[in-house]
One Martini backbone bead per residue (centre of mass of N, CA, C, O) as a GRO file, in nm:
protein
  324
    1MET     BB    1  14.004  -1.955  16.655
    2PHE     BB    2  13.738  -2.160  16.669
    3LYS     BB    3  13.553  -2.248  16.394
    4THR     BB    4  13.232  -2.401  16.398
    5ARG     BB    5  12.929  -2.550  16.392
    6ILE     BB    6  12.871  -2.461  16.687
    7THR     BB    7  12.932  -2.159  16.678
    8GLU     BB    8  12.722  -2.109  16.453
    9LEU     BB    9  12.464  -2.228  16.582
   10PHE     BB   10  12.497  -2.053  16.874
   11GLY     BB   11  12.668  -1.784  16.862
   12ILE     BB   12  12.971  -1.838  16.950
   13GLU     BB   13  13.311  -1.807  17.011
   14HIS     BB   14  13.340  -2.087  17.156
   15PRO     BB   15  13.358  -2.457  17.155
   16ILE     BB   16  13.184  -2.418  17.446
   17VAL     BB   17  13.012  -2.591  17.710
   18GLY     BB   18  12.837  -2.557  17.998
   19GLY     BB   19  12.757  -2.771  18.216
   20CYS     BB   20  12.488  -2.897  18.363
   21MET     BB   21  12.434  -2.819  18.723
   22MET     BB   22  12.302  -2.910  18.993
   23HIS     BB   23  12.293  -2.628  19.212
   24VAL     BB   24  12.498  -2.447  19.014
   25SER     BB   25  12.329  -2.337  18.756
   26ARG     BB   26  12.318  -2.029  18.798
   27PRO     BB   27  12.283  -1.722  18.673
   28GLU     BB   28  12.572  -1.610  18.731
   29PHE     BB   29  12.723  -1.855  18.616
   30VAL     BB   30  12.602  -1.866  18.334
   31ALA     BB   31  12.687  -1.577  18.254
   32ALA     BB   32  12.994  -1.621  18.282
   33VAL     BB   33  13.020  -1.825  18.054
   34SER     BB   34  12.905  -1.646  17.827
   35GLU     BB   35  13.103  -1.401  17.868
   36ALA     BB   36  13.354  -1.600  17.779
   37GLY     BB   37  13.223  -1.736  17.493
   38ALA     BB   38  13.036  -1.941  17.580
   39LEU     BB   39  12.782  -2.180  17.696
   40GLY     BB   40  12.543  -2.134  17.907
   41MET     BB   41  12.369  -2.366  18.149
   42MET     BB   42  12.066  -2.430  18.267
   43ALA     BB   43  11.869  -2.565  18.545
   44SER     BB   44  11.538  -2.622  18.555
   45ALA     BB   45  11.508  -2.835  18.801
   46MET     BB   46  11.566  -2.613  19.031
   47TYR     BB   47  11.262  -2.522  18.968
   48ASP     BB   48  10.938  -2.539  19.111
   49THR     BB   49  10.854  -2.285  18.942
   50GLN     BB   50  10.770  -2.081  18.687
   51ALA     BB   51  10.841  -1.812  18.824
   52GLY     BB   52  11.130  -1.888  18.915
   53PHE     BB   53  11.236  -1.948  18.633
   54ARG     BB   54  11.181  -1.676  18.502
   55GLN     BB   55  11.359  -1.511  18.690
   56ALA     BB   56  11.623  -1.654  18.612
   57VAL     BB   57  11.623  -1.587  18.312
   58GLN     BB   58  11.613  -1.277  18.351
   59GLN     BB   59  11.882  -1.262  18.500
   60VAL     BB   60  12.063  -1.357  18.275
   61LYS     BB   61  11.977  -1.132  18.072
   62SER     BB   62  12.090  -0.900  18.266
   63LEU     BB   63  12.407  -1.020  18.253
   64THR     BB   64  12.363  -1.105  17.939
   65GLY     BB   65  12.384  -1.083  17.568
   66ARG     BB   66  12.448  -1.371  17.542
   67PRO     BB   67  12.431  -1.683  17.483
   68PHE     BB   68  12.201  -1.931  17.616
   69GLY     BB   69  12.084  -2.212  17.815
   70VAL     BB   70  11.850  -2.493  17.861
   71ASN     BB   71  11.773  -2.759  18.069
   72LEU     BB   72  11.587  -3.061  18.003
   73SER     BB   73  11.452  -3.309  18.195
   74LEU     BB   74  11.389  -3.676  18.111
   75PHE     BB   75  11.407  -3.787  18.377
   76PRO     BB   76  11.329  -3.946  18.633
   77ALA     BB   77  11.129  -3.816  18.917
   78LEU     BB   78  11.029  -3.745  19.231
   79ARG     BB   79  10.965  -3.471  19.101
   80PRO     BB   80  10.748  -3.372  18.902
   81ILE     BB   81  10.792  -3.271  18.555
   82ASP     BB   82  10.676  -2.981  18.370
   83ASN     BB   83  10.808  -2.882  18.077
   84ASP     BB   84  10.589  -2.691  17.962
   85LEU     BB   85  10.644  -2.460  18.162
   86TYR     BB   86  10.930  -2.402  18.062
   87VAL     BB   87  10.869  -2.361  17.759
   88GLU     BB   88  10.702  -2.110  17.785
   89VAL     BB   89  10.935  -1.936  17.889
   90ILE     BB   90  11.142  -1.982  17.665
   91LEU     BB   91  10.966  -1.854  17.442
   92GLU     BB   92  10.897  -1.577  17.579
   93GLU     BB   93  11.223  -1.511  17.646
   94GLY     BB   94  11.426  -1.612  17.418
   95VAL     BB   95  11.575  -1.870  17.431
   96PRO     BB   96  11.823  -2.005  17.215
   97VAL     BB   97  11.880  -2.276  17.397
   98VAL     BB   98  11.822  -2.640  17.409
   99GLU     BB   99  11.863  -2.904  17.644
  100THR     BB  100  11.846  -3.254  17.648
  101SER     BB  101  11.790  -3.515  17.902
  102GLY     BB  102  11.769  -3.861  17.867
  103HIS     BB  103  11.526  -3.925  17.708
  104ARG     BB  104  11.388  -3.914  17.426
  105PRO     BB  105  11.300  -3.662  17.240
  106PRO     BB  106  11.027  -3.523  17.152
  107GLU     BB  107  10.925  -3.411  16.852
  108GLU     BB  108  10.720  -3.195  16.954
  109LEU     BB  109  10.921  -3.042  17.130
  110LEU     BB  110  11.128  -2.963  16.915
  111ALA     BB  111  10.928  -2.824  16.723
  112ARG     BB  112  10.834  -2.606  16.920
  113LEU     BB  113  11.109  -2.475  16.961
  114GLN     BB  114  11.189  -2.429  16.656
  115SER     BB  115  10.941  -2.241  16.594
  116GLY     BB  116  11.097  -2.025  16.800
  117GLY     BB  117  11.419  -2.037  16.714
  118ILE     BB  118  11.535  -2.287  16.861
  119LYS     BB  119  11.805  -2.458  16.965
  120THR     BB  120  11.894  -2.812  16.965
  121MET     BB  121  11.993  -3.061  17.217
  122HIS     BB  122  12.136  -3.391  17.297
  123LYS     BB  123  12.212  -3.621  17.543
  124CYS     BB  124  12.456  -3.891  17.500
  125VAL     BB  125  12.579  -4.257  17.544
  126SER     BB  126  12.526  -4.322  17.232
  127VAL     BB  127  12.492  -4.366  16.898
  128ARG     BB  128  12.202  -4.456  16.893
  129HIS     BB  129  12.094  -4.208  17.047
  130ALA     BB  130  12.195  -3.997  16.846
  131LEU     BB  131  12.028  -4.094  16.604
  132SER     BB  132  11.756  -4.058  16.742
  133ALA     BB  133  11.784  -3.751  16.784
  134GLN     BB  134  11.815  -3.681  16.489
  135ASN     BB  135  11.538  -3.806  16.399
  136ALA     BB  136  11.375  -3.605  16.597
  137GLY     BB  137  11.543  -3.305  16.531
  138ALA     BB  138  11.807  -3.238  16.629
  139ASP     BB  139  12.079  -3.007  16.591
  140ALA     BB  140  12.233  -3.159  16.831
  141VAL     BB  141  12.498  -3.340  17.009
  142THR     BB  142  12.601  -3.520  17.303
  143LEU     BB  143  12.891  -3.706  17.385
  144PHE     BB  144  12.900  -3.917  17.681
  145GLY     BB  145  13.141  -4.026  17.870
  146THR     BB  146  13.242  -4.229  18.141
  147GLU     BB  147  13.441  -4.005  18.263
  148GLY     BB  148  13.221  -3.844  18.350
  149GLY     BB  149  13.011  -3.631  18.520
  150GLY     BB  150  12.731  -3.806  18.600
  151HIS     BB  151  12.521  -3.926  18.357
  152ILE     BB  152  12.669  -4.226  18.194
  153GLY     BB  153  12.531  -4.476  18.192
  154GLU     BB  154  12.555  -4.844  18.087
  155PHE     BB  155  12.810  -4.884  17.870
  156GLY     BB  156  13.114  -4.774  17.917
  157LEU     BB  157  13.186  -4.539  17.719
  158THR     BB  158  13.421  -4.358  17.564
  159THR     BB  159  13.508  -4.068  17.418
  160MET     BB  160  13.723  -4.188  17.216
  161ILE     BB  161  13.488  -4.364  17.080
  162LEU     BB  162  13.223  -4.202  17.044
  163VAL     BB  163  13.304  -3.965  16.860
  164PRO     BB  164  13.402  -4.105  16.593
  165ARG     BB  165  13.152  -4.279  16.557
  166ALA     BB  166  12.952  -4.042  16.534
  167ALA     BB  167  13.095  -3.878  16.306
  168ASP     BB  168  13.049  -4.109  16.086
  169VAL     BB  169  12.700  -4.091  16.106
  170LEU     BB  170  12.647  -3.797  16.135
  171ASP     BB  171  12.501  -3.478  16.034
  172ILE     BB  172  12.522  -3.350  16.295
  173PRO     BB  173  12.654  -3.184  16.536
  174LEU     BB  174  12.912  -3.240  16.793
  175LEU     BB  175  12.974  -3.307  17.131
  176ALA     BB  176  13.220  -3.342  17.376
  177ALA     BB  177  13.213  -3.557  17.677
  178GLY     BB  178  13.442  -3.644  17.907
  179GLY     BB  179  13.755  -3.562  18.032
  180ILE     BB  180  13.741  -3.240  17.988
  181ALA     BB  181  13.989  -2.960  18.100
  182ASP     BB  182  14.154  -2.874  17.838
  183GLY     BB  183  14.318  -2.802  17.545
  184ARG     BB  184  14.384  -3.093  17.472
  185GLY     BB  185  14.089  -3.193  17.480
  186LEU     BB  186  13.975  -3.002  17.274
  187LEU     BB  187  14.154  -3.082  17.033
  188ALA     BB  188  14.093  -3.384  17.036
  189ALA     BB  189  13.791  -3.358  16.978
  190LEU     BB  190  13.824  -3.222  16.701
  191VAL     BB  191  13.987  -3.453  16.573
  192LEU     BB  192  13.753  -3.675  16.625
  193GLY     BB  193  13.480  -3.478  16.522
  194ALA     BB  194  13.416  -3.251  16.684
  195ALA     BB  195  13.263  -2.907  16.739
  196GLY     BB  196  13.295  -2.958  17.056
  197VAL     BB  197  13.250  -2.891  17.413
  198THR     BB  198  13.179  -3.026  17.740
  199ILE     BB  199  13.195  -2.869  18.067
  200GLY     BB  200  13.210  -2.916  18.435
  201THR     BB  201  13.429  -2.974  18.653
  202ARG     BB  202  13.614  -2.737  18.577
  203LEU     BB  203  13.388  -2.523  18.672
  204LEU     BB  204  13.380  -2.593  18.972
  205LEU     BB  205  13.693  -2.476  18.964
  206SER     BB  206  13.576  -2.179  19.012
  207THR     BB  207  13.515  -1.878  19.136
  208GLU     BB  208  13.190  -1.873  19.057
  209ALA     BB  209  13.124  -2.120  19.188
  210PRO     BB  210  12.843  -2.214  19.408
  211ILE     BB  211  13.069  -2.330  19.623
  212HIS     BB  212  13.236  -2.430  19.875
  213HIS     BB  213  13.557  -2.391  19.963
  214ASP     BB  214  13.605  -2.677  20.087
  215LEU     BB  215  13.515  -2.832  19.835
  216LYS     BB  216  13.717  -2.718  19.637
  217GLN     BB  217  13.970  -2.818  19.790
  218ALA     BB  218  13.902  -3.119  19.781
  219LEU     BB  219  13.891  -3.140  19.470
  220LEU     BB  220  14.180  -3.030  19.414
  221SER     BB  221  14.311  -3.297  19.568
  222ALA     BB  222  14.217  -3.477  19.363
  223THR     BB  223  14.203  -3.765  19.163
  224GLU     BB  224  14.139  -3.994  18.906
  225THR     BB  225  14.058  -4.212  19.152
  226ASP     BB  226  13.817  -4.010  19.297
  227THR     BB  227  13.596  -4.196  19.155
  228LEU     BB  228  13.248  -4.325  19.109
  229PRO     BB  229  13.006  -4.549  19.032
  230ILE     BB  230  12.654  -4.502  19.072
  231LEU     BB  231  12.321  -4.626  19.046
  232GLY     BB  232  12.308  -4.898  18.882
  233SER     BB  233  12.057  -5.033  19.028
  234LEU     BB  234  11.875  -4.790  18.878
  235HIS     BB  235  11.968  -4.729  18.587
  236ASN     BB  236  12.152  -4.440  18.684
  237THR     BB  237  12.443  -4.375  18.629
  238LEU     BB  238  12.690  -4.215  18.846
  239ARG     BB  239  12.951  -3.991  18.860
  240ALA     BB  240  13.148  -3.957  19.160
  241TRP     BB  241  13.271  -3.849  19.433
  242LYS     BB  242  13.490  -4.009  19.672
  243ASN     BB  243  13.306  -4.020  19.938
  244THR     BB  244  13.127  -4.121  20.197
  245ALA     BB  245  12.849  -4.120  20.057
  246ALA     BB  246  12.927  -4.278  19.798
  247LEU     BB  247  13.032  -4.532  19.948
  248GLN     BB  248  12.759  -4.596  20.083
  249VAL     BB  249  12.602  -4.643  19.828
  250ALA     BB  250  12.777  -4.876  19.720
  251GLU     BB  251  12.724  -5.060  19.966
  252ILE     BB  252  12.418  -5.080  19.940
  253GLU     BB  253  12.419  -5.197  19.655
  254ALA     BB  254  12.591  -5.452  19.715
  255GLY     BB  255  12.354  -5.533  19.941
  256GLN     BB  256  12.074  -5.483  19.823
  257GLY     BB  257  11.926  -5.237  19.891
  258GLU     BB  258  11.706  -5.005  19.933
  259ILE     BB  259  11.593  -4.750  19.749
  260THR     BB  260  11.530  -4.550  19.980
  261GLU     BB  261  11.818  -4.555  20.095
  262ILE     BB  262  11.961  -4.445  19.847
  263LEU     BB  263  11.795  -4.180  19.807
  264SER     BB  264  11.870  -4.056  20.085
  265MET     BB  265  12.180  -4.014  20.004
  266VAL     BB  266  12.095  -3.826  19.728
  267ALA     BB  267  11.972  -3.594  19.842
  268GLY     BB  268  11.943  -3.256  19.803
  269THR     BB  269  11.991  -3.170  20.099
  270LYS     BB  270  12.279  -3.291  20.117
  271THR     BB  271  12.406  -3.143  19.883
  272ARG     BB  272  12.357  -2.856  19.995
  273ARG     BB  273  12.544  -2.896  20.240
  274MET     BB  274  12.795  -2.907  20.071
  275LEU     BB  275  12.773  -2.643  19.896
  276GLN     BB  276  12.697  -2.431  20.137
  277ASP     BB  277  12.845  -2.560  20.421
  278GLY     BB  278  13.093  -2.775  20.376
  279GLU     BB  279  12.981  -3.081  20.393
  280ILE     BB  280  13.173  -3.303  20.222
  281GLU     BB  281  13.025  -3.589  20.337
  282ALA     BB  282  12.702  -3.566  20.307
  283GLY     BB  283  12.709  -3.598  19.987
  284VAL     BB  284  12.652  -3.592  19.636
  285ILE     BB  285  12.888  -3.542  19.358
  286SER     BB  286  12.967  -3.474  19.060
  287CYS     BB  287  13.255  -3.641  18.884
  288SER     BB  288  13.535  -3.635  18.701
  289GLN     BB  289  13.838  -3.774  18.606
  290ASP     BB  290  13.958  -3.477  18.541
  291ILE     BB  291  14.035  -3.392  18.832
  292GLY     BB  292  14.346  -3.485  18.796
  293ILE     BB  293  14.408  -3.208  18.591
  294ILE     BB  294  14.337  -3.006  18.816
  295ARG     BB  295  14.528  -2.725  18.968
  296GLU     BB  296  14.314  -2.471  18.967
  297ILE     BB  297  14.154  -2.177  19.063
  298LEU     BB  298  13.946  -2.002  18.830
  299PRO     BB  299  13.818  -1.801  18.634
  300VAL     BB  300  13.603  -1.857  18.389
  301ARG     BB  301  13.747  -1.697  18.168
  302GLU     BB  302  14.022  -1.848  18.206
  303VAL     BB  303  13.930  -2.129  18.150
  304ILE     BB  304  13.840  -2.080  17.859
  305HIS     BB  305  14.088  -1.924  17.739
  306SER     BB  306  14.306  -2.137  17.811
  307MET     BB  307  14.196  -2.363  17.638
  308VAL     BB  308  14.222  -2.217  17.367
  309ARG     BB  309  14.522  -2.146  17.380
  310GLU     BB  310  14.629  -2.436  17.413
  311ALA     BB  311  14.508  -2.555  17.157
  312ALA     BB  312  14.657  -2.361  16.965
  313ALA     BB  313  14.947  -2.433  17.055
  314VAL     BB  314  14.936  -2.733  16.984
  315ARG     BB  315  14.871  -2.697  16.688
  316GLU     BB  316  15.135  -2.545  16.619
  317ARG     BB  317  15.334  -2.766  16.708
  318LEU     BB  318  15.232  -2.977  16.505
  319LYS     BB  319  15.305  -2.817  16.253
  320VAL     BB  320  15.608  -2.804  16.302
  321VAL     BB  321  15.658  -3.107  16.303
  322GLN     BB  322  15.545  -3.156  16.018
  323ASP     BB  323  15.736  -2.958  15.865
  324ASN     BB  324  16.000  -3.125  15.971
   0.00000   0.00000   0.00000
C-alpha cells in the first residue's frame, strides 16, 4: 500500500519500524512486529552475555521468517557494553538490520556490518547528527523529535521541523519518530519527506507488549500532558511517563542532587518492578506525548495494519478534496 525507500531497503511490507524498548523488546514481541509486516527491533543491551543474546536472536528467527533488526547502544552505560560481542552474533546469525543509537557510529563498525550484507541505520536528534551518520556510512537514519518517548537529546527539536529539514539535505532515506501513533502521523511523516516511521509508545499499548496489565491501563488513561523530560542534568534527556518516580527524579535534579541518587531512581530493577509486577509508581518508563491519542489496547498486527489503512484512507480523502 505504501512502497518507499525504507520498505525496499529493509525488505518489509509496511514503512514502519517498531522502536527498540529496553526490557520490552523481547523475542516474542519483536517477532510479532515483524510478522505484522513492519520491522521488529531487538534491544541488545538487555542481554548480559553473548550466549543469552544469541539465544534471543535464534528465538526471533524461530518465530518469524520476516526481517527484523537489532539495536546496538552507543550511549554511556553503568554496565560496560562490548558491542563487538553482539556484532559477532549478528553476523553469524544473519540478522538483516542493525540500528545504532547514542554517539556517532564508528565507520569501522558500520563497514563490518555492511560487509556481512547487513543494512544499518542510526538514530539522530538533529540534522547535524544525521549528516554525520550519513558520512560515516549509515544506510538510513531516524530523526527523533522531542515529542518522543526515550532519549530525546538536548535540542528540543520537534519531529515536524526535523523531518523536512533532514529530507532537504540527506541523500539516504530517513524515518520519522516522535509523536506518531496512528495513520495520520504516518501519512504526515511521508508528506514531510520521511520514507517511514518508527513507533514505540503505541506498541507499548498492544496485546503482546510484555508489560503488566495495570501499567497498560494506567498508560491508557494518560493524556498528552502526562509526560516530562528528565535526566537533563546528566545531558541524557529522557521523556518519561509522569508518575511518582519520574517526578521524584525531576525534583532531585531541580535541587541539584547527587548523580548516584538520580541513577538509583531510574535503576533497571525498579523499572522491572513496574513492567513485571505492576508497581506502576516504582520506576521510570519512556513515554511519548502521543500517549494522549492512543485510545485502546490492540494486537500488534492490528496496530500496524490500522495505521496503514488510516493513512491510505486519509490520502484518498485528500485526493477527493483536491479533485473537487
